[in-house]
Backbone bond lengths (Angstrom), bond angles and torsions (degrees), N, CA, C in turn:
res aa  C-N    CA-C-N  psi(-1)  N-CA   C-N-CA  omega(-1)  CA-C   N-CA-C  phi
1 X - - - 1.443 - - 1.532 110.80 -
2 X 1.338 117.68 -37.09 1.459 121.46 179.43 1.523 110.68 -64.30
3 X 1.314 116.46 -35.88 1.464 120.46 179.84 1.526 110.62 -65.83
4 X 1.310 117.26 -38.01 1.462 121.22 179.84 1.527 110.08 -65.32
5 X 1.338 117.81 -44.63 1.454 121.21 178.38 1.528 111.09 -63.96
6 X 1.304 116.26 -39.78 1.455 120.73 178.74 1.533 110.83 -62.49
7 X 1.328 117.29 -45.19 1.460 121.13 177.51 1.527 111.68 -64.29
8 X 1.325 116.15 -38.07 1.459 120.41 177.83 1.529 111.16 -63.13
9 X 1.320 118.01 -43.27 1.459 121.50 179.38 1.524 112.17 -65.31
10 X 1.312 116.50 -40.01 1.467 120.51 178.22 1.520 110.54 -64.37
11 X 1.317 117.25 -45.13 1.460 119.85 -177.92 1.530 111.82 -68.17
12 X 1.330 117.82 -36.53 1.470 119.55 179.37 1.521 111.54 -69.81
13 X 1.323 117.87 -37.30 1.466 119.37 178.36 1.534 110.63 -70.63
14 X 1.309 117.43 -33.31 1.457 121.07 176.64 1.519 110.22 -66.06
15 X 1.320 117.52 -40.62 1.456 122.06 178.77 1.535 110.40 -65.39
16 X 1.309 117.92 -40.91 1.462 121.83 178.98 1.525 110.73 -65.44
17 X 1.310 118.38 -38.42 1.456 121.98 177.26 1.516 110.42 -64.89
18 X 1.309 117.01 -40.42 1.455 121.38 179.16 1.529 110.93 -63.53
19 X 1.317 117.49 -39.20 1.460 120.93 178.56 1.517 111.84 -66.71
20 X 1.320 117.59 -39.46 1.462 120.00 -178.14 1.522 111.99 -73.87
21 X 1.319 118.84 -27.47 1.456 121.27 179.10 1.521 112.04 -77.53
22 X 1.320 117.23 -18.20 1.451 121.68 -175.42 1.526 112.83 -82.64
23 X 1.309 119.40 -6.76 1.465 122.97 -174.90 1.527 110.84 -68.30
24 X 1.313 115.74 134.07 1.463 122.11 179.88 1.523 109.60 -105.33
25 X 1.309 117.80 112.26 1.455 122.69 178.42 1.526 110.14 -88.45
26 X 1.331 117.35 148.56 1.471 119.91 175.83 1.525 110.80 -63.39
27 X 1.329 115.17 134.29 1.463 120.61 -179.44 1.522 109.47 -123.39
28 X 1.320 115.21 138.09 1.459 122.27 -177.75 1.517 109.82 -127.67
29 X 1.306 115.05 150.65 1.459 121.32 167.04 1.524 104.43 -114.35
30 X 1.335 116.36 116.13 1.456 120.44 -176.20 1.523 110.42 -119.16
31 X 1.321 114.68 154.53 1.457 121.99 177.94 1.519 107.93 -117.87
32 X 1.319 116.10 127.52 1.464 121.75 -179.66 1.519 109.47 -112.34
33 X 1.322 115.91 128.59 1.461 122.01 177.19 1.522 108.24 -104.41
34 X 1.334 119.11 107.81 1.470 121.20 -176.49 1.527 113.67 -70.74
35 X 1.308 118.24 -17.50 1.466 119.99 179.74 1.528 111.26 -77.40
36 X 1.337 117.40 -37.57 1.466 121.25 -178.52 1.525 112.71 -107.27
37 X 1.331 118.09 -3.34 1.467 124.22 -179.85 1.529 112.32 58.30
38 X 1.319 116.80 42.25 1.467 120.78 -179.61 1.512 111.07 -117.33
39 X 1.338 115.04 150.43 1.462 122.36 176.54 1.520 108.05 -116.91
40 X 1.324 115.36 132.48 1.458 121.86 178.22 1.526 107.77 -121.90
41 X 1.327 118.00 128.98 1.464 122.06 179.00 1.528 108.25 -83.57
42 X 1.332 116.21 119.95 1.463 121.30 -179.50 1.520 111.82 -88.39
43 X 1.340 117.15 -41.94 1.465 120.77 177.89 1.517 109.32 -153.36
44 X 1.348 115.73 156.66 1.459 121.04 179.08 1.517 110.08 -142.84
45 X 1.331 113.91 150.74 1.462 121.21 179.01 1.531 107.56 -137.17
46 X 1.327 117.77 126.91 1.477 124.06 -177.44 1.525 111.41 59.51
47 X 1.317 117.76 40.45 1.463 122.32 -172.89 1.528 112.73 -75.22
48 X 1.332 115.47 151.11 1.458 123.30 172.35 1.530 108.08 -129.79
49 X 1.315 116.68 164.33 1.465 120.51 -179.07 1.526 111.45 -65.25
50 X 1.340 116.86 -39.52 1.461 120.09 179.65 1.523 111.36 -63.81
51 X 1.323 116.21 -40.83 1.465 119.60 -179.49 1.529 111.55 -73.02
52 X 1.353 117.02 -28.75 1.469 119.36 173.39 1.518 109.96 -61.11
53 X 1.343 116.15 -42.12 1.463 120.39 178.57 1.522 111.01 -66.81
54 X 1.341 116.88 -39.44 1.467 120.48 178.83 1.527 111.78 -64.46
55 X 1.320 116.68 -36.91 1.463 120.39 -178.40 1.521 111.52 -65.83
56 X 1.333 117.08 -30.50 1.463 121.06 -178.96 1.527 113.31 -104.32
57 X 1.312 117.99 9.11 1.466 121.23 -174.27 1.530 112.25 -73.22
58 X 1.321 114.09 165.39 1.467 119.65 179.60 1.528 111.53 -69.74
59 X 1.336 117.59 -28.21 1.468 119.23 177.83 1.530 111.37 -68.83
60 X 1.321 117.15 -34.02 1.465 120.40 175.93 1.526 109.84 -67.67
61 X 1.324 116.58 -41.62 1.466 120.40 177.15 1.523 110.89 -61.32
62 X 1.334 116.47 -42.51 1.467 120.45 179.71 1.525 110.87 -64.31
63 X 1.323 117.13 -40.17 1.470 120.94 177.68 1.519 111.36 -62.09
64 X 1.314 116.78 -42.72 1.463 120.94 178.80 1.534 110.05 -66.09
65 X 1.318 116.33 -43.07 1.475 120.85 -179.76 1.531 111.78 -60.20
66 X 1.331 116.48 -39.81 1.473 119.59 -179.97 1.519 112.07 -64.11
67 X 1.332 117.10 -31.41 1.462 120.80 -176.77 1.523 113.16 -102.62
68 X 1.302 116.78 11.93 1.460 121.99 -177.15 1.522 110.40 -76.48
69 X 1.325 116.02 135.04 1.469 120.31 179.15 1.521 112.09 -105.58
70 X 1.319 115.31 -35.07 1.462 118.95 -177.90 1.529 109.36 -134.18
71 X 1.316 116.16 135.05 1.463 121.06 179.62 1.527 111.17 -99.91
72 X 1.315 117.31 13.58 1.458 121.38 -174.32 1.531 113.56 -83.05
73 X 1.307 117.85 -31.22 1.464 118.83 -174.03 1.529 111.36 -138.22
74 X 1.312 115.54 167.56 1.461 121.82 178.81 1.530 109.74 -71.72
75 X 1.324 115.17 151.90 1.455 121.04 -176.25 1.519 108.80 -121.53
76 X 1.331 117.46 136.54 1.462 122.39 176.21 1.524 107.95 -106.76
77 X 1.335 115.15 128.20 1.464 121.84 -173.59 1.518 109.85 -131.22
78 X 1.334 116.60 143.52 1.462 121.78 170.59 1.518 108.05 -90.49
79 X 1.335 116.73 128.96 1.464 123.76 -176.11 1.522 107.88 -123.35
80 X 1.334 116.76 127.36 1.458 122.21 177.05 1.526 108.40 -114.67
81 X 1.310 115.81 127.53 1.459 121.69 -179.29 1.536 108.70 -94.43
82 X 1.316 116.91 125.39 1.469 121.35 -178.80 1.513 111.60 -106.24
83 X 1.304 117.91 23.85 1.466 122.94 178.91 1.527 108.97 -77.54
84 X 1.318 115.34 138.75 1.467 121.45 176.85 1.514 109.12 -79.03
85 X 1.348 117.48 127.85 1.463 120.36 179.35 1.496 111.55 -102.45
């Protein structure tokens, strides 16, 4: 009986892992211009209105600014939104 419960627990946790790996998060390709401090969305996949706002938010700009190496040219970045819809 213990073996059956053990197999049941293993199979249920495997199923739960499979469900969590299948989730599709919205993905964006954005362009940041450090001279004008603007973000332009180049492409989106599985987009939502909330994630559109997150992609252009001031916190995203601040994150990019902190990791910026050169202010000479525009930068293209892949952005994934992990907000629950």
